[in-house]
N, C-alpha and C positions, 0 to 999 in steps of 0.2 A: 515717303516724303520727297518732295522735289527740292533740289539744291539751288544754289545761285546759278545765274545764267552761265551756261557752258559746263555745268556740273552734271554728271550722269545721275540717273535715278538711284537713290540710296537703297542699299540692300536691307532687307528686314532680318530681324533676329530669328533664329531657328528654334526648334523644339527644346523646351527646358531652359530658355534664356530670355532675358528682358533687356530692353535698350537703355543704355545710360547716356548716349549722345548721338546726334545725327551725324551723317557723313558731311564732309567738307571737300572743297576742291583738292585738298592734299591728304585726306584721311578717309578711311572706311567708317561705316557705322560701328559704333562701339557697343558691344553686348556683354552681359555678365550672366553667370548661372543663377537661376532661381534658388533661393535658400532651401535647405533640407526641410522636408515635410511640407513642401509646396510643389506645384507643377504648372506647366503650361504646354499645351499641345502644339500650337502653331507659333509660339513666340509672343512676347508681350511688349507693349509700347513703353511700359515702365514697371517698376517692381510691384506695383499694386495689381498688375495683371497676373502675378504668380498666385495661383489659387491654392488656398490651404487644403491639406488633406483632411478627410473626414475623420471623426473619432475612430480609433482602432486601426487607422492606416498610417503609412509612413512612406517617405521617399528620400533618396539621396539628393545632394545638390545637383542642379541641372537636369532634373527628371521631367519627362513628358507625361508621366502618370504616377499615381500612388499605388502602392502594393499593400496587401493585407497579409499579416502573419497567419499561419495556419492555426487551427483551433487549439486553444489552451497555450498560446504563445504570446509573448510581448516582444517588441523591438528593443534591442539593447543599443543605446546610442554609442557607448564606448567600443563595443565589439562590432558594430555595424552589421548586426544580424539578428534574426529572431531566435529567442530562447524560450524554452518551456517555462511555464509558471513554476514557482518554487517547489511545490509538492509533487510535480510530475517528473518522469524520466523520459528521455528521448530514445526511441527505438525505431530504426530505419526511417528517420526523418519525421516521425510522428510522436506527439506527446501522449503518454498514457500512464496509467497507474501501475506501480510495481506489484509483484505478488504479495499477498497479505493486505492489500489496500483496495478500496473501491471508490468510485466517483461520487462526490456529493456536490452537485451543482457545477462548480468550476474549480474544485480542488480535490485532491486525493486524501482520503482519510483511512485509518486502519479499520479492518473488519471489526464488527462488534464482537464482544465476548460470545463464545458459542458458535462462531462462524470462522471460515477460513477461505483463502483463495490461493491456489497453487501456481497460477500463471499470471503474467502481466496482462493488463487490459482494463477497460472501464466498466466491465460487467460487474454484477453483484457477487457477493461472497456466498459460499455454500454453507448451509446450515448443518451443524454437527449432528443434530437430532435426527435428521433425515438421511444423512450420508455416511455417518461414522458410528456414533454411539447413541442408541435410542435413549432419550431423556437427558442428553448432555446439552446444557445451555451455558456452560462456562468454558474458560480457557485456562490451561496450566500457566500459573504466574511465571513471567519472565521468558515465555516462549514466543517466537514469531508465528503469526497466524497464516503460515504458508502451506500447511498440510493438515491432514486429519490427526496427525500426532499431537497437535496443540489442543485438541478437544478434551474437555474434562467434565466429569460429574462434579456437582457442587458439594458444599459442606454437608457432612453427614451421609455421604454416598460414596460408592466405589463402582468402577466399571467391571463387569463380569462377562467374559467371552462365552460363547455357546459351548455346551458340552456335546461334542459330536457323537459320543457314545450313548447319549440319552436321547431317544427319538422324541420324547415329550418335552425336551428342553427347547427354549426359545432359540431361533436360528440367528438372531442378531446379538451383537454385543450391547448390553443394556446397562443403565445406571441402576444400582440396587441400593436400597436404604441399609445403612449399617445396622439399624435396629432390627432388620429382618434376619440377621444371622442367628444361629442357635444360642450363642452366648454374647449378646451385644455388649455386655460389660467388659468383655475381654479385648475389644478393639478400640483403637484410638483414631477417630475420624475427624480430626480437627483441622485438616488441610483440604484444599481444593485439588482435584486431579488424582485422587487415589485410584489404584487398580487392585484387582484381586492379587496380582503378583507382588505388589509392594504394600499390601494392607498391613499396617503396623499393629502388632499385638502388644497389649500391656504386659508388664511383668507378672508372671504367675499363670500365663496361658500359653497354649501350644497348639500347633496344627501340623499335620503330617507333611505338607509341602506348600510351596507358594501358589499352587493351583487348587488348593482345598479351602473351602469356606466353612468347614466343620471345625469349630473352635472347642478345645478341650481345656478344662481347668486342671492345672498341675496339682499333684498331691502335696508337693512342697514348693511354695512360691520361689524360694531361693534357688531352686534348680532350673527355673525358667526365667532367668534374667539375661537379657540380650546385650551384647556389646556392639552389635551392628544389626541392621535390618535383615540381613541374610542369615543371621544366627537364630536357631530355635531354642538353644539351651545354654545354660551357664557353662563356662569352661570346666571340663571334668565330668560333665553329664551328657548323655546322648540317648538316642532311641525314643520310643513312644513316651510321651509326656515327660521326657528328660529324666527317666528313672535312674 
């Protein structure tokens, strides 16, 4: 803009600023910062020349351009920085899902039952059935799905490891139906996540060790009453079938 006679040419406002008044013989052009979340590259003649940022972009006051937060981030006005969405965690400046969780569109969700994920990332969870226990489609209640240790056989089943001494035995840990043991009435399979090692026997039944699935009915039920899962016999009784 040209000033009055004898006045020099008025300076223009620079990047990120807009003009609030022209220069005068005794004063320079007055400029102000464009508001946050707006920008101007070469300066604006008034505040209407401060261009709003597009959806998903942000800028600080006096900016010549708008910035975009990285994927899975929102701009936090109070902290003046980009933060991860609520369900994500930040690792090395990137937002990702923690171990035990996977990406569902734009949020992290826990792995489904029967799946687990041992490392952070947006990849899918591993299926227990293919990677840990064949036939396992459940998760041990109360466990985090961060390793194969969370994999579980469902109700009425228990996991059985391979018998390395038996060449005809399956080479994988498998889910076995409790009804398939020799005396199914002697086992209590009312929980998810049972294993051969912790397979609970009902009172009146016995097995030689926690690695045996051969269930034997005791001659006297009172001699085979357990006070803990590790006990095989009533106190005062020992040996085969707690005789």
